[in-house]
PAROKE-509441 format. One record per residue (C-alpha): residue number from 0; x, y, z; residue in three letters. Coordinates in steps of 0.25 Angstrom, whole numbers. Layout:
REM PAROKE-509441
r num:NUM | east:X | north:Y | up:Z | residu:ALA .
...
REM end
This chain:
REM PAROKE-509441
r num:0 | east:-19 | north:98 | up:-71 | residu:UNK .
r num:1 | east:-31 | north:94 | up:-64 | residu:UNK .
r num:2 | east:-34 | north:83 | up:-58 | residu:UNK .
r num:3 | east:-42 | north:77 | up:-70 | residu:UNK .
r num:4 | east:-31 | north:82 | up:-80 | residu:UNK .
r num:5 | east:-20 | north:75 | up:-70 | residu:UNK .
r num:6 | east:-28 | north:62 | up:-69 | residu:UNK .
r num:7 | east:-28 | north:60 | up:-84 | residu:UNK .
r num:8 | east:-15 | north:63 | up:-85 | residu:UNK .
r num:9 | east:-11 | north:52 | up:-76 | residu:UNK .
r num:10 | east:-17 | north:38 | up:-70 | residu:UNK .
r num:11 | east:-31 | north:45 | up:-68 | residu:UNK .
r num:12 | east:-46 | north:41 | up:-64 | residu:UNK .
r num:13 | east:-56 | north:41 | up:-74 | residu:UNK .
r num:14 | east:-50 | north:43 | up:-88 | residu:UNK .
r num:15 | east:-59 | north:47 | up:-100 | residu:UNK .
r num:16 | east:-52 | north:42 | up:-113 | residu:UNK .
r num:17 | east:-56 | north:46 | up:-128 | residu:UNK .
r num:18 | east:-58 | north:36 | up:-137 | residu:UNK .
r num:19 | east:-62 | north:35 | up:-152 | residu:UNK .
r num:20 | east:-79 | north:34 | up:-155 | residu:UNK .
r num:21 | east:-86 | north:30 | up:-166 | residu:UNK .
r num:22 | east:-85 | north:42 | up:-171 | residu:UNK .
r num:23 | east:-70 | north:46 | up:-171 | residu:UNK .
r num:24 | east:-74 | north:54 | up:-159 | residu:UNK .
r num:25 | east:-68 | north:53 | up:-145 | residu:UNK .
r num:26 | east:-76 | north:46 | up:-136 | residu:UNK .
r num:27 | east:-73 | north:48 | up:-121 | residu:UNK .
r num:28 | east:-71 | north:33 | up:-114 | residu:UNK .
r num:29 | east:-71 | north:34 | up:-98 | residu:UNK .
r num:30 | east:-61 | north:25 | up:-91 | residu:UNK .
r num:31 | east:-67 | north:23 | up:-78 | residu:UNK .
r num:32 | east:-58 | north:26 | up:-66 | residu:UNK .
r num:33 | east:-54 | north:16 | up:-54 | residu:UNK .
r num:34 | east:-49 | north:17 | up:-40 | residu:UNK .
r num:35 | east:-37 | north:11 | up:-36 | residu:UNK .
r num:36 | east:-28 | north:12 | up:-24 | residu:UNK .
r num:37 | east:-13 | north:19 | up:-26 | residu:UNK .
r num:38 | east:-9 | north:17 | up:-12 | residu:UNK .
r num:39 | east:-11 | north:8 | up:-1 | residu:UNK .
r num:40 | east:-6 | north:4 | up:12 | residu:UNK .
r num:41 | east:-11 | north:-7 | up:24 | residu:UNK .
r num:42 | east:-16 | north:-2 | up:37 | residu:UNK .
r num:43 | east:-14 | north:-9 | up:50 | residu:UNK .
r num:44 | east:-14 | north:-6 | up:64 | residu:UNK .
r num:45 | east:-4 | north:-1 | up:73 | residu:UNK .
r num:46 | east:3 | north:-6 | up:85 | residu:UNK .
r num:47 | east:3 | north:3 | up:99 | residu:UNK .
r num:48 | east:18 | north:6 | up:97 | residu:UNK .
r num:49 | east:13 | north:12 | up:82 | residu:UNK .
r num:50 | east:1 | north:21 | up:85 | residu:UNK .
r num:51 | east:2 | north:36 | up:80 | residu:UNK .
r num:52 | east:-7 | north:45 | up:86 | residu:UNK .
r num:53 | east:-11 | north:58 | up:78 | residu:UNK .
r num:54 | east:-20 | north:70 | up:82 | residu:UNK .
r num:55 | east:-23 | north:83 | up:75 | residu:UNK .
r num:56 | east:-13 | north:78 | up:65 | residu:UNK .
r num:57 | east:-12 | north:74 | up:50 | residu:UNK .
r num:58 | east:-4 | north:63 | up:45 | residu:UNK .
r num:59 | east:-1 | north:64 | up:29 | residu:UNK .
r num:60 | east:3 | north:52 | up:23 | residu:UNK .
r num:61 | east:11 | north:49 | up:9 | residu:UNK .
r num:62 | east:5 | north:39 | up:1 | residu:UNK .
r num:63 | east:13 | north:34 | up:-13 | residu:UNK .
r num:64 | east:2 | north:31 | up:-25 | residu:UNK .
r num:65 | east:5 | north:20 | up:-35 | residu:UNK .
r num:66 | east:-8 | north:23 | up:-46 | residu:UNK .
r num:67 | east:-12 | north:36 | up:-49 | residu:UNK .
r num:68 | east:-27 | north:42 | up:-51 | residu:UNK .
r num:69 | east:-35 | north:51 | up:-43 | residu:UNK .
r num:70 | east:-45 | north:54 | up:-33 | residu:UNK .
r num:71 | east:-39 | north:47 | up:-22 | residu:UNK .
r num:72 | east:-45 | north:40 | up:-11 | residu:UNK .
r num:73 | east:-38 | north:37 | up:3 | residu:UNK .
r num:74 | east:-40 | north:25 | up:12 | residu:UNK .
r num:75 | east:-39 | north:28 | up:28 | residu:UNK .
r num:76 | east:-40 | north:16 | up:38 | residu:UNK .
r num:77 | east:-43 | north:16 | up:52 | residu:UNK .
r num:78 | east:-44 | north:0 | up:52 | residu:UNK .
r num:79 | east:-36 | north:-2 | up:65 | residu:UNK .
r num:80 | east:-41 | north:9 | up:73 | residu:UNK .
r num:81 | east:-49 | north:9 | up:85 | residu:UNK .
r num:82 | east:-53 | north:24 | up:84 | residu:UNK .
r num:83 | east:-59 | north:33 | up:74 | residu:UNK .
r num:84 | east:-49 | north:41 | up:66 | residu:UNK .
r num:85 | east:-54 | north:55 | up:62 | residu:UNK .
r num:86 | east:-47 | north:61 | up:50 | residu:UNK .
r num:87 | east:-49 | north:79 | up:50 | residu:UNK .
r num:88 | east:-45 | north:78 | up:35 | residu:UNK .
r num:89 | east:-37 | north:70 | up:25 | residu:UNK .
r num:90 | east:-32 | north:74 | up:12 | residu:UNK .
r num:91 | east:-22 | north:69 | up:1 | residu:UNK .
r num:92 | east:-13 | north:76 | up:-8 | residu:UNK .
r num:93 | east:-1 | north:72 | up:-16 | residu:UNK .
r num:94 | east:13 | north:71 | up:-9 | residu:UNK .
r num:95 | east:23 | north:82 | up:-11 | residu:UNK .
r num:96 | east:38 | north:78 | up:-11 | residu:UNK .
r num:97 | east:43 | north:63 | up:-6 | residu:UNK .
r num:98 | east:49 | north:55 | up:4 | residu:UNK .
r num:99 | east:45 | north:59 | up:17 | residu:UNK .
r num:100 | east:36 | north:72 | up:11 | residu:UNK .
r num:101 | east:21 | north:73 | up:15 | residu:UNK .
r num:102 | east:17 | north:86 | up:8 | residu:UNK .
r num:103 | east:8 | north:88 | up:-1 | residu:UNK .
r num:104 | east:7 | north:94 | up:-15 | residu:UNK .
r num:105 | east:1 | north:107 | up:-15 | residu:UNK .
r num:106 | east:-12 | north:105 | up:-21 | residu:UNK .
r num:107 | east:-13 | north:91 | up:-21 | residu:UNK .
r num:108 | east:-21 | north:90 | up:-8 | residu:UNK .
r num:109 | east:-35 | north:84 | up:-6 | residu:UNK .
r num:110 | east:-44 | north:81 | up:6 | residu:UNK .
r num:111 | east:-48 | north:67 | up:8 | residu:UNK .
r num:112 | east:-62 | north:66 | up:11 | residu:UNK .
r num:113 | east:-71 | north:54 | up:16 | residu:UNK .
r num:114 | east:-85 | north:55 | up:11 | residu:UNK .
r num:115 | east:-84 | north:68 | up:9 | residu:UNK .
r num:116 | east:-79 | north:74 | up:22 | residu:UNK .
r num:117 | east:-63 | north:78 | up:26 | residu:UNK .
r num:118 | east:-66 | north:72 | up:38 | residu:UNK .
r num:119 | east:-67 | north:57 | up:43 | residu:UNK .
r num:120 | east:-66 | north:47 | up:53 | residu:UNK .
r num:121 | east:-60 | north:33 | up:52 | residu:UNK .
r num:122 | east:-66 | north:25 | up:61 | residu:UNK .
r num:123 | east:-60 | north:11 | up:67 | residu:UNK .
r num:124 | east:-57 | north:3 | up:57 | residu:UNK .
r num:125 | east:-62 | north:10 | up:46 | residu:UNK .
r num:126 | east:-56 | north:12 | up:32 | residu:UNK .
r num:127 | east:-61 | north:25 | up:24 | residu:UNK .
r num:128 | east:-57 | north:29 | up:10 | residu:UNK .
r num:129 | east:-57 | north:45 | up:7 | residu:UNK .
r num:130 | east:-65 | north:50 | up:-4 | residu:UNK .
r num:131 | east:-59 | north:53 | up:-18 | residu:UNK .
r num:132 | east:-49 | north:66 | up:-17 | residu:UNK .
r num:133 | east:-48 | north:75 | up:-29 | residu:UNK .
r num:134 | east:-32 | north:70 | up:-32 | residu:UNK .
r num:135 | east:-24 | north:65 | up:-43 | residu:UNK .
r num:136 | east:-15 | north:54 | up:-38 | residu:UNK .
r num:137 | east:-2 | north:52 | up:-48 | residu:UNK .
r num:138 | east:5 | north:39 | up:-49 | residu:UNK .
r num:139 | east:14 | north:36 | up:-38 | residu:UNK .
r num:140 | east:11 | north:49 | up:-31 | residu:UNK .
r num:141 | east:12 | north:52 | up:-17 | residu:UNK .
r num:142 | east:0 | north:55 | up:-10 | residu:UNK .
r num:143 | east:-1 | north:63 | up:4 | residu:UNK .
r num:144 | east:-14 | north:59 | up:13 | residu:UNK .
r num:145 | east:-16 | north:67 | up:25 | residu:UNK .
r num:146 | east:-25 | north:65 | up:37 | residu:UNK .
r num:147 | east:-28 | north:73 | up:48 | residu:UNK .
r num:148 | east:-31 | north:68 | up:61 | residu:UNK .
r num:149 | east:-39 | north:77 | up:71 | residu:UNK .
r num:150 | east:-40 | north:68 | up:83 | residu:UNK .
r num:151 | east:-29 | north:60 | up:92 | residu:UNK .
r num:152 | east:-29 | north:48 | up:83 | residu:UNK .
r num:153 | east:-22 | north:35 | up:83 | residu:UNK .
r num:154 | east:-16 | north:30 | up:69 | residu:UNK .
r num:155 | east:-21 | north:16 | up:70 | residu:UNK .
r num:156 | east:-21 | north:12 | up:55 | residu:UNK .
r num:157 | east:-7 | north:12 | up:48 | residu:UNK .
r num:158 | east:0 | north:7 | up:38 | residu:UNK .
r num:159 | east:14 | north:4 | up:47 | residu:UNK .
r num:160 | east:24 | north:4 | up:35 | residu:UNK .
r num:161 | east:22 | north:18 | up:27 | residu:UNK .
r num:162 | east:36 | north:19 | up:21 | residu:UNK .
r num:163 | east:32 | north:32 | up:20 | residu:UNK .
r num:164 | east:34 | north:46 | up:28 | residu:UNK .
r num:165 | east:20 | north:53 | up:33 | residu:UNK .
r num:166 | east:19 | north:62 | up:40 | residu:UNK .
r num:167 | east:9 | north:67 | up:54 | residu:UNK .
r num:168 | east:8 | north:81 | up:56 | residu:UNK .
r num:169 | east:0 | north:92 | up:66 | residu:UNK .
r num:170 | east:-15 | north:97 | up:62 | residu:UNK .
r num:171 | east:-21 | north:95 | up:49 | residu:UNK .
r num:172 | east:-11 | north:95 | up:38 | residu:UNK .
r num:173 | east:-19 | north:87 | up:30 | residu:UNK .
r num:174 | east:-20 | north:99 | up:19 | residu:UNK .
r num:175 | east:-4 | north:103 | up:22 | residu:UNK .
r num:176 | east:5 | north:103 | up:10 | residu:UNK .
r num:177 | east:17 | north:102 | up:19 | residu:UNK .
r num:178 | east:13 | north:97 | up:31 | residu:UNK .
r num:179 | east:27 | north:99 | up:37 | residu:UNK .
r num:180 | east:35 | north:90 | up:48 | residu:UNK .
r num:181 | east:25 | north:82 | up:55 | residu:UNK .
r num:182 | east:27 | north:66 | up:61 | residu:UNK .
r num:183 | east:33 | north:56 | up:52 | residu:UNK .
r num:184 | east:26 | north:41 | up:50 | residu:UNK .
r num:185 | east:29 | north:30 | up:41 | residu:UNK .
r num:186 | east:15 | north:25 | up:41 | residu:UNK .
r num:187 | east:0 | north:27 | up:35 | residu:UNK .
r num:188 | east:-10 | north:31 | up:45 | residu:UNK .
r num:189 | east:-25 | north:28 | up:41 | residu:UNK .
r num:190 | east:-22 | north:27 | up:25 | residu:UNK .
r num:191 | east:-23 | north:14 | up:18 | residu:UNK .
r num:192 | east:-26 | north:19 | up:4 | residu:UNK .
r num:193 | east:-27 | north:28 | up:-8 | residu:UNK .
r num:194 | east:-35 | north:25 | up:-21 | residu:UNK .
r num:195 | east:-35 | north:33 | up:-33 | residu:UNK .
r num:196 | east:-45 | north:33 | up:-46 | residu:UNK .
r num:197 | east:-36 | north:29 | up:-57 | residu:UNK .
r num:198 | east:-37 | north:22 | up:-71 | residu:UNK .
r num:199 | east:-46 | north:10 | up:-75 | residu:UNK .
r num:200 | east:-33 | north:1 | up:-76 | residu:UNK .
r num:201 | east:-28 | north:4 | up:-63 | residu:UNK .
r num:202 | east:-28 | north:-5 | up:-51 | residu:UNK .
r num:203 | east:-21 | north:-8 | up:-39 | residu:UNK .
r num:204 | east:-12 | north:-17 | up:-34 | residu:UNK .
r num:205 | east:-10 | north:-23 | up:-19 | residu:UNK .
r num:206 | east:4 | north:-26 | up:-13 | residu:UNK .
r num:207 | east:1 | north:-35 | up:-1 | residu:UNK .
r num:208 | east:12 | north:-38 | up:8 | residu:UNK .
r num:209 | east:20 | north:-36 | up:20 | residu:UNK .
r num:210 | east:33 | north:-24 | up:23 | residu:UNK .
r num:211 | east:39 | north:-29 | up:9 | residu:UNK .
r num:212 | east:28 | north:-23 | up:3 | residu:UNK .
r num:213 | east:26 | north:-11 | up:11 | residu:UNK .
r num:214 | east:39 | north:-7 | up:9 | residu:UNK .
r num:215 | east:45 | north:-8 | up:25 | residu:UNK .
r num:216 | east:59 | north:-7 | up:21 | residu:UNK .
r num:217 | east:61 | north:2 | up:7 | residu:UNK .
r num:218 | east:63 | north:17 | up:9 | residu:UNK .
r num:219 | east:53 | north:26 | up:16 | residu:UNK .
r num:220 | east:46 | north:37 | up:7 | residu:UNK .
r num:221 | east:52 | north:30 | up:-7 | residu:UNK .
r num:222 | east:39 | north:22 | up:-10 | residu:UNK .
r num:223 | east:48 | north:9 | up:-11 | residu:UNK .
r num:224 | east:40 | north:-2 | up:-8 | residu:UNK .
r num:225 | east:38 | north:-12 | up:-18 | residu:UNK .
r num:226 | east:23 | north:-9 | up:-21 | residu:UNK .
r num:227 | east:28 | north:6 | up:-24 | residu:UNK .
r num:228 | east:39 | north:2 | up:-32 | residu:UNK .
r num:229 | east:30 | north:-8 | up:-41 | residu:UNK .
r num:230 | east:19 | north:3 | up:-41 | residu:UNK .
r num:231 | east:28 | north:13 | up:-49 | residu:UNK .
r num:232 | east:32 | north:0 | up:-58 | residu:UNK .
r num:233 | east:19 | north:1 | up:-61 | residu:UNK .
r num:234 | east:17 | north:16 | up:-63 | residu:UNK .
r num:235 | east:29 | north:16 | up:-73 | residu:UNK .
r num:236 | east:22 | north:5 | up:-80 | residu:UNK .
r num:237 | east:9 | north:12 | up:-82 | residu:UNK .
r num:238 | east:1 | north:3 | up:-73 | residu:UNK .
r num:239 | east:-11 | north:9 | up:-65 | residu:UNK .
r num:240 | east:-10 | north:1 | up:-53 | residu:UNK .
r num:241 | east:-12 | north:5 | up:-39 | residu:UNK .
r num:242 | east:-2 | north:-1 | up:-29 | residu:UNK .
r num:243 | east:-6 | north:-4 | up:-15 | residu:UNK .
r num:244 | east:5 | north:-8 | up:-5 | residu:UNK .
r num:245 | east:-3 | north:-15 | up:7 | residu:UNK .
r num:246 | east:10 | north:-21 | up:11 | residu:UNK .
r num:247 | east:12 | north:-20 | up:28 | residu:UNK .
r num:248 | east:24 | north:-22 | up:35 | residu:UNK .
r num:249 | east:24 | north:-37 | up:43 | residu:UNK .
r num:250 | east:12 | north:-41 | up:35 | residu:UNK .
r num:251 | east:9 | north:-56 | up:34 | residu:UNK .
r num:252 | east:1 | north:-64 | up:26 | residu:UNK .
r num:253 | east:-7 | north:-70 | up:36 | residu:UNK .
r num:254 | east:-6 | north:-65 | up:50 | residu:UNK .
r num:255 | east:-8 | north:-50 | up:55 | residu:UNK .
r num:256 | east:-14 | north:-40 | up:64 | residu:UNK .
r num:257 | east:-28 | north:-32 | up:63 | residu:UNK .
r num:258 | east:-30 | north:-26 | up:78 | residu:UNK .
r num:259 | east:-33 | north:-11 | up:77 | residu:UNK .
r num:260 | east:-24 | north:-2 | up:83 | residu:UNK .
r num:261 | east:-23 | north:-2 | up:98 | residu:UNK .
r num:262 | east:-25 | north:-17 | up:99 | residu:UNK .
r num:263 | east:-14 | north:-18 | up:87 | residu:UNK .
r num:264 | east:-3 | north:-30 | up:89 | residu:UNK .
r num:265 | east:13 | north:-25 | up:90 | residu:UNK .
r num:266 | east:13 | north:-30 | up:76 | residu:UNK .
r num:267 | east:1 | north:-24 | up:69 | residu:UNK .
r num:268 | east:7 | north:-16 | up:59 | residu:UNK .
r num:269 | east:9 | north:-29 | up:51 | residu:UNK .
r num:270 | east:-6 | north:-28 | up:47 | residu:UNK .
r num:271 | east:-16 | north:-38 | up:46 | residu:UNK .
r num:272 | east:-13 | north:-50 | up:38 | residu:UNK .
r num:273 | east:-12 | north:-48 | up:24 | residu:UNK .
r num:274 | east:-24 | north:-59 | up:22 | residu:UNK .
r num:275 | east:-32 | north:-52 | up:30 | residu:UNK .
r num:276 | east:-28 | north:-38 | up:26 | residu:UNK .
r num:277 | east:-31 | north:-41 | up:11 | residu:UNK .
r num:278 | east:-44 | north:-36 | up:8 | residu:UNK .
r num:279 | east:-42 | north:-23 | up:15 | residu:UNK .
r num:280 | east:-26 | north:-21 | up:8 | residu:UNK .
r num:281 | east:-29 | north:-26 | up:-5 | residu:UNK .
r num:282 | east:-44 | north:-31 | up:-9 | residu:UNK .
r num:283 | east:-48 | north:-16 | up:-3 | residu:UNK .
r num:284 | east:-38 | north:-8 | up:-12 | residu:UNK .
r num:285 | east:-45 | north:1 | up:-22 | residu:UNK .
r num:286 | east:-42 | north:-6 | up:-37 | residu:UNK .
r num:287 | east:-34 | north:-17 | up:-34 | residu:UNK .
r num:288 | east:-31 | north:-28 | up:-43 | residu:UNK .
r num:289 | east:-18 | north:-34 | up:-40 | residu:UNK .
r num:290 | east:-11 | north:-38 | up:-26 | residu:UNK .
r num:291 | east:3 | north:-42 | up:-24 | residu:UNK .
r num:292 | east:6 | north:-50 | up:-10 | residu:UNK .
r num:293 | east:20 | north:-50 | up:-3 | residu:UNK .
r num:294 | east:18 | north:-55 | up:9 | residu:UNK .
r num:295 | east:20 | north:-69 | up:20 | residu:UNK .
r num:296 | east:35 | north:-65 | up:26 | residu:UNK .
r num:297 | east:30 | north:-60 | up:38 | residu:UNK .
r num:298 | east:21 | north:-72 | up:39 | residu:UNK .
r num:299 | east:33 | north:-81 | up:40 | residu:UNK .
r num:300 | east:43 | north:-74 | up:48 | residu:UNK .
r num:301 | east:30 | north:-71 | up:60 | residu:UNK .
r num:302 | east:23 | north:-84 | up:58 | residu:UNK .
r num:303 | east:34 | north:-96 | up:59 | residu:UNK .
r num:304 | east:23 | north:-106 | up:57 | residu:UNK .
r num:305 | east:17 | north:-99 | up:44 | residu:UNK .
r num:306 | east:19 | north:-107 | up:34 | residu:UNK .
r num:307 | east:20 | north:-106 | up:18 | residu:UNK .
r num:308 | east:7 | north:-114 | up:16 | residu:UNK .
r num:309 | east:-1 | north:-103 | up:25 | residu:UNK .
r num:310 | east:5 | north:-93 | up:18 | residu:UNK .
r num:311 | east:2 | north:-97 | up:6 | residu:UNK .
r num:312 | east:-12 | north:-99 | up:9 | residu:UNK .
r num:313 | east:-13 | north:-85 | up:15 | residu:UNK .
r num:314 | east:-7 | north:-80 | up:0 | residu:UNK .
r num:315 | east:-18 | north:-89 | up:-7 | residu:UNK .
r num:316 | east:-29 | north:-81 | up:1 | residu:UNK .
r num:317 | east:-23 | north:-69 | up:-3 | residu:UNK .
r num:318 | east:-23 | north:-74 | up:-18 | residu:UNK .
r num:319 | east:-39 | north:-79 | up:-17 | residu:UNK .
r num:320 | east:-42 | north:-66 | up:-10 | residu:UNK .
r num:321 | east:-36 | north:-58 | up:-21 | residu:UNK .
r num:322 | east:-42 | north:-66 | up:-32 | residu:UNK .
r num:323 | east:-56 | north:-66 | up:-26 | residu:UNK .
r num:324 | east:-55 | north:-50 | up:-27 | residu:UNK .
r num:325 | east:-50 | north:-50 | up:-40 | residu:UNK .
r num:326 | east:-37 | north:-47 | up:-38 | residu:UNK .
r num:327 | east:-24 | north:-52 | up:-45 | residu:UNK .
r num:328 | east:-12 | north:-56 | up:-33 | residu:UNK .
r num:329 | east:2 | north:-57 | up:-36 | residu:UNK .
r num:330 | east:11 | north:-65 | up:-25 | residu:UNK .
r num:331 | east:24 | north:-59 | up:-20 | residu:UNK .
r num:332 | east:34 | north:-70 | up:-17 | residu:UNK .
r num:333 | east:40 | north:-67 | up:-2 | residu:UNK .
r num:334 | east:53 | north:-60 | up:-2 | residu:UNK .
r num:335 | east:65 | north:-66 | up:4 | residu:UNK .
r num:336 | east:70 | north:-66 | up:19 | residu:UNK .
r num:337 | east:83 | north:-72 | up:20 | residu:UNK .
r num:338 | east:90 | north:-62 | up:28 | residu:UNK .
r num:339 | east:78 | north:-56 | up:38 | residu:UNK .
r num:340 | east:76 | north:-59 | up:51 | residu:UNK .
r num:341 | east:76 | north:-75 | up:55 | residu:UNK .
r num:342 | east:60 | north:-74 | up:57 | residu:UNK .
r num:343 | east:58 | north:-72 | up:41 | residu:UNK .
r num:344 | east:73 | north:-78 | up:37 | residu:UNK .
r num:345 | east:72 | north:-93 | up:43 | residu:UNK .
r num:346 | east:73 | north:-106 | up:35 | residu:UNK .
r num:347 | east:56 | north:-109 | up:37 | residu:UNK .
r num:348 | east:52 | north:-94 | up:32 | residu:UNK .
r num:349 | east:62 | north:-96 | up:20 | residu:UNK .
r num:350 | east:57 | north:-109 | up:16 | residu:UNK .
r num:351 | east:42 | north:-103 | up:18 | residu:UNK .
r num:352 | east:45 | north:-91 | up:9 | residu:UNK .
r num:353 | east:50 | north:-100 | up:-3 | residu:UNK .
r num:354 | east:37 | north:-110 | up:-2 | residu:UNK .
r num:355 | east:28 | north:-97 | up:-2 | residu:UNK .
r num:356 | east:35 | north:-91 | up:-13 | residu:UNK .
r num:357 | east:35 | north:-103 | up:-21 | residu:UNK .
r num:358 | east:20 | north:-104 | up:-20 | residu:UNK .
r num:359 | east:19 | north:-89 | up:-23 | residu:UNK .
r num:360 | east:27 | north:-91 | up:-37 | residu:UNK .
r num:361 | east:21 | north:-105 | up:-40 | residu:UNK .
r num:362 | east:8 | north:-107 | up:-36 | residu:UNK .
r num:363 | east:2 | north:-98 | up:-46 | residu:UNK .
r num:364 | east:-8 | north:-93 | up:-35 | residu:UNK .
r num:365 | east:-7 | north:-79 | up:-36 | residu:UNK .
r num:366 | east:-9 | north:-71 | up:-47 | residu:UNK .
r num:367 | east:6 | north:-67 | up:-51 | residu:UNK .
r num:368 | east:18 | north:-69 | up:-42 | residu:UNK .
r num:369 | east:29 | north:-58 | up:-40 | residu:UNK .
r num:370 | east:42 | north:-64 | up:-36 | residu:UNK .
r num:371 | east:45 | north:-54 | up:-24 | residu:UNK .
r num:372 | east:55 | north:-64 | up:-19 | residu:UNK .
r num:373 | east:64 | north:-67 | up:-33 | residu:UNK .
r num:374 | east:65 | north:-51 | up:-34 | residu:UNK .
r num:375 | east:73 | north:-49 | up:-21 | residu:UNK .
r num:376 | east:79 | north:-61 | up:-16 | residu:UNK .
r num:377 | east:95 | north:-63 | up:-18 | residu:UNK .
r num:378 | east:100 | north:-71 | up:-27 | residu:UNK .
r num:379 | east:111 | north:-78 | up:-20 | residu:UNK .
r num:380 | east:102 | north:-81 | up:-9 | residu:UNK .
r num:381 | east:85 | north:-82 | up:-12 | residu:UNK .
r num:382 | east:81 | north:-80 | up:3 | residu:UNK .
r num:383 | east:87 | north:-67 | up:4 | residu:UNK .
r num:384 | east:83 | north:-53 | up:-4 | residu:UNK .
r num:385 | east:95 | north:-49 | up:-12 | residu:UNK .
r num:386 | east:103 | north:-39 | up:-2 | residu:UNK .
r num:387 | east:99 | north:-26 | up:-10 | residu:UNK .
r num:388 | east:84 | north:-29 | up:-9 | residu:UNK .
r num:389 | east:86 | north:-30 | up:6 | residu:UNK .
r num:390 | east:82 | north:-19 | up:16 | residu:UNK .
r num:391 | east:92 | north:-26 | up:25 | residu:UNK .
r num:392 | east:82 | north:-35 | up:33 | residu:UNK .
r num:393 | east:80 | north:-48 | up:24 | residu:UNK .
r num:394 | east:67 | north:-44 | up:24 | residu:UNK .
r num:395 | east:63 | north:-31 | up:17 | residu:UNK .
r num:396 | east:67 | north:-27 | up:3 | residu:UNK .
r num:397 | east:73 | north:-11 | up:2 | residu:UNK .
r num:398 | east:70 | north:-3 | up:-11 | residu:UNK .
r num:399 | east:78 | north:-10 | up:-20 | residu:UNK .
r num:400 | east:71 | north:-23 | up:-14 | residu:UNK .
r num:401 | east:57 | north:-16 | up:-17 | residu:UNK .
r num:402 | east:60 | north:-11 | up:-30 | residu:UNK .
r num:403 | east:64 | north:-25 | up:-33 | residu:UNK .
r num:404 | east:51 | north:-31 | up:-27 | residu:UNK .
r num:405 | east:43 | north:-20 | up:-36 | residu:UNK .
r num:406 | east:51 | north:-23 | up:-48 | residu:UNK .
r num:407 | east:47 | north:-40 | up:-48 | residu:UNK .
r num:408 | east:31 | north:-38 | up:-49 | residu:UNK .
r num:409 | east:28 | north:-39 | up:-64 | residu:UNK .
r num:410 | east:17 | north:-26 | up:-67 | residu:UNK .
r num:411 | east:11 | north:-36 | up:-76 | residu:UNK .
r num:412 | east:5 | north:-42 | up:-66 | residu:UNK .
r num:413 | east:-4 | north:-29 | up:-63 | residu:UNK .
r num:414 | east:-8 | north:-27 | up:-77 | residu:UNK .
REM end
C-alpha cells in the first residue's frame, strides 16, 4: 500500500471523513491530526567508569513505540556533553525480527534530516528534534534509529537502562538493512524521544519513576516494563495513547545529580531529582495530557533523615506543576520492600512508606490513585511482595510483577 493508504488503514494522521451534506451529498470534513510522543527515555550523565567512546562507527538503537501514526520525528540530546557531537548521517527504519535484532525491514529505511541537512552537530547541552521522516509507524512497532559518528566522540548523554540490546558497528552502516556483528550495549545514546503525527483524539501519558518503572529486573528485549504492558492494554482497547517511560534506575524525588559527563558523580546515572527533571521529561513531551508517578522509595533508602512530610511536599509540587500545565496526574502507591536490603527494609522506612501511601490514597490531592502496592503485596505479609512477583531482591517486580502493575491501572483514567 502507499504511505497514505497505510495511514488511513491504521492509526493515521490527517484523516478526511465523508459526512452527509444538506442535499444528501457526501461533504469532506477534515479532522486535524496532532503530534504525540510514542516513545521516550530519560537521559542522564555518565560516570567516568561507564564512558563509551565511538569513532567512525554507527550506533543502531531499537525503540518500542506505543501509539501509531506517521511522519516520525526523533529527539537527540547532548545535554550532559561538554563537547560537540557531529552526526554524519542518521536514519530511521522499521525493525525486522525480534529479540536482539537491529536489522531493518528492507524498503522501510528513511533518512533523518535536521533543517533539511543530512548532517548535524549537537552542541554541548543542546536538544535537537529532527525533521519529519516519510514513514508510517504502526502502533506497538519497533523502530531502528541509526546514527553515524564520523569523529572520535564520547557518548556523554545516555539513558543507562535501555533493557534493549543495541549495536555499535564500524563505518557508516546507517542505510545497511543487516549490519551484522558488532559491539552490544544496553543503553540509549543521544536519543530521548520519538513523536508521530496521529489522530486528533490521541494524547500521551508519561510514566515518571525509578527502576521499577524503567523495568530494571524484567527480561531484556521483551518490552515487559509495566508502561509497555499498559500501552498494550490501551491498544487492545482501541485507545490512541502514547505511553512515555521516563523511569530512571535509582531516581529520587528530592535529590539527584546534574553535572555533565567528565565532572559527573559516580552515581550520576540516577539522574536529576524527579522534581528537577519534571519540566523536561514530562511537560516537554509532545501531546502530553496525563502523568503517572511512582517515585520516592529511593529517597527513603538513601536519606535516613528524610521525612514523610518532605516527600509528601515533593508530591504536592509535582501535582501543582502538572495542574498548571493542564495535565491530569495519577499518584502510584509505593511498593512493599519487606525483604529488600536493610537500607530499604527497616522499621522506620516501613512506617514512612505506610504514611506516604495513606496520604496518596486518602488525601484526594491527586486526580486519581493507582494502588500499585495493593496489586503486588503478599496478603500473608503486606510488608513484602508476593513471592511470585518478586525478582528475588525484595524490591523489584519480575515480569509477572510488572504485569500485575500494568493490570492495576484503570484504563478509564486516560479517557
